[in-house]
N, C-alpha and C positions, 0 to 999 in steps of 0.2 A: 563507355563507362562513365558514370557520374562522379564528380568530385564532392558531392554533398555528403555530409556526415551520415552515418547509419541511422542516427536517431532524429534526423530532420523531419518535422511534421508529426513525430510521435508524441511529443510533449507540447502542452499549451505554453505560450510565452511566459517566462518568469524572469524576475530580477535577482532573486536570492533563493537560497535553500532554507528550509525550515527543519527543525529538529523535532522528531517525535520519538516516543518510546513504545515499543511493541514487545509485550511479554518480557520486559526488563532489558531489552536490547535497543540501543539508540540507532536511529536511522536519520540520515540527511537526505531530503528530497525536495524537489522544486515546488515552490508555492504555486497556487493557481492550477494545480493538477490533482486528480483524484488519487486516493491511496494506492490503488492498483498500479497506476502509472508511476507513482512515487517508488513503489517497491521495485518496479522494473528499472528505474533510474539508479536506485541505491545498489541493486544487485542485478546487473545486466543479464545474467543467466538464470535468474529466478523466474518463477512462473512457467517453467518448462513442462512440469508434470501435471499440474492441475488442469482441470477442464473448465476454463473460465469463459463466460459468454461476453463479458465486457459491457453489457447493456442492462443488467439488472434482472434478466429473466431467470437466472439460476440463483442459488444461494451458496455457491462454492467459494465465494470471497467474503463471507460474513465475518464481521469484527464486533467486539464488545468494547465500547469506548467509555472510559471513566470520566465523570463530570463531578464537580463539587456537590451537586444535588443527587448524584446516583450514577447508575450505568445506563447506557442505551445500546441498542443493537443497530447495526447498519451494514450496508454493502460497501466494500472497498472500491468498487467501480463507480459508486454514486456519492461517495463521501470525500469532500475536499480535505487535503492535508492542511492542518493548522499548526502553527508553531506551538510547541510544548504539549501537543496532544498525547494522551496516554491511552494505549489500547491494551487491555488486560487479557484478552483471549482472542483467538482467531480460529477460523475453520481448519479442519484437518489438512485440507489441500494447501492452504497458506502456510500452516505450521511446517509441513514437509518442505515446501518450496523455499521458504525463508530459512530453513534449517534451525527452527526454534525448538527448544526443549518443551515437551508437554508439561503444562502447568499441573501441579498435583493438587 
């Protein structure tokens, strides 16, 4: 049996956590990692129900990111977590897995 922690090799190396807001909820996640890995770090049991490909082939992890100049759409598996990032909407799979209320 290995003494390595369960998450060894799961996350890219990081020095600090960054704070982001997703549908009004604050999350702390490791820098230098994509949002999908960050969600997994913030809530270890999240992402259990959704069918995520982790490589951008599906759109099950789509997010809508707020920027000063407007909104953009991206995939959580391909978008790096950045300090003070604001995500205003997420796919239904992510909303359910992260236990976020549906935005009205």
